C-alpha positions, 0 to 999 in steps of 0.5 A: 104140877097139878095140871100135869097130874090131871093130864095123866090121871084126870077123867073127862071134865077136868079141863073145864074146871081148869079153865074156870080157875084160870079165867077166875070164874071160880076160886082157886080153892073151889077149883082145886078141890073139885079137880082132886075129888075126881081122882080115886084115893087108891091111886096115891102111890101112882100120883106121888111117883109120877110127880117125883119122876116128872117134875123139873125144878128150874135151873139155878134153884139150888144156887138161889136157895143157897144164896138166900141162906148165906145172906140171911134172906128168909126164903119161903115156898108158898105152893097152891099144890098139895103136900103129898107131892110138894114135900117129896119134890122139895126134900133135897132143898134143906136150906128152904126156910119154910114150905107152905102148901095145902094138905090132903086126906086119902081116907075117903073114896076120892082125894080130899084137899085140906086148907091149913093156910086159909084166907085171913080177914083181909082177903076176900076168900077162895085162895085155898093156900092164901099167899097174901095172908102169909105175906102179911105176916112179914110187915112192909115196914120191916121187910122188902117183900119179893114175890117170885111166881108165874100163875094166877094164884100168885097175883094177890100176893104180887099186888102186895109185894115191893117187887115181883119177879115173874114169868108166864101168866103172872108176867102178863098180869103184872104188865096189865096192872102196872105192878113193879116187876122184872121178868125171869126164865130160870133161877139164875135170872132171879139170883141176878135180880136179888143180888142187884136189889141187895146192892141197891139196898146197901147203897141206899142205906149208906146214903141215909141216916142210921136206922134199923134196916129192913130185911129182904124176904122172898116168897116163891110160888110153886 
């Protein structure tokens, strides 16, 4: 969505910043801040309406969210996007347990991005919305941690996950780094993967001595 907004509203020069982010020459935090500082604050309503009119949630998302809710799976949306467009887009999906995203300040001449979920002391900084820091709030000895994503901004969290469900650039990175992963195209694919993981977990639990079972959790990146 950030790229789409920039294609519609960004002035000359924004693409160079985008390329610097994707190539990891600058941090996500620095790059996203620079991108939105190019856009006048007075265009807020245009930005929000454009996001609502153009965003397309991948097929199967509603069914997947409902499955997580019905099966007691904590489902978190962790987005490197900004609150002024992330929250309106996800409003219909009331079964999402929690949405993490960056904030915004339109009081100045241009848009200022705020960072309420910054890096913890185990991260090397620069994430903006720090997905690995959020993941660490769910200990590996209590949860099976699944990261669902598609971008460079998901890679640090993917390295901590038990399994990654990936597409696009994140899928390439998972293959290159040898991370445990499965590919997906839409959320029906994701649902199939999670159902299979649930069955495997139940089968493994029956074969083990009784203990306190871990809970599966998913973190999907927008």
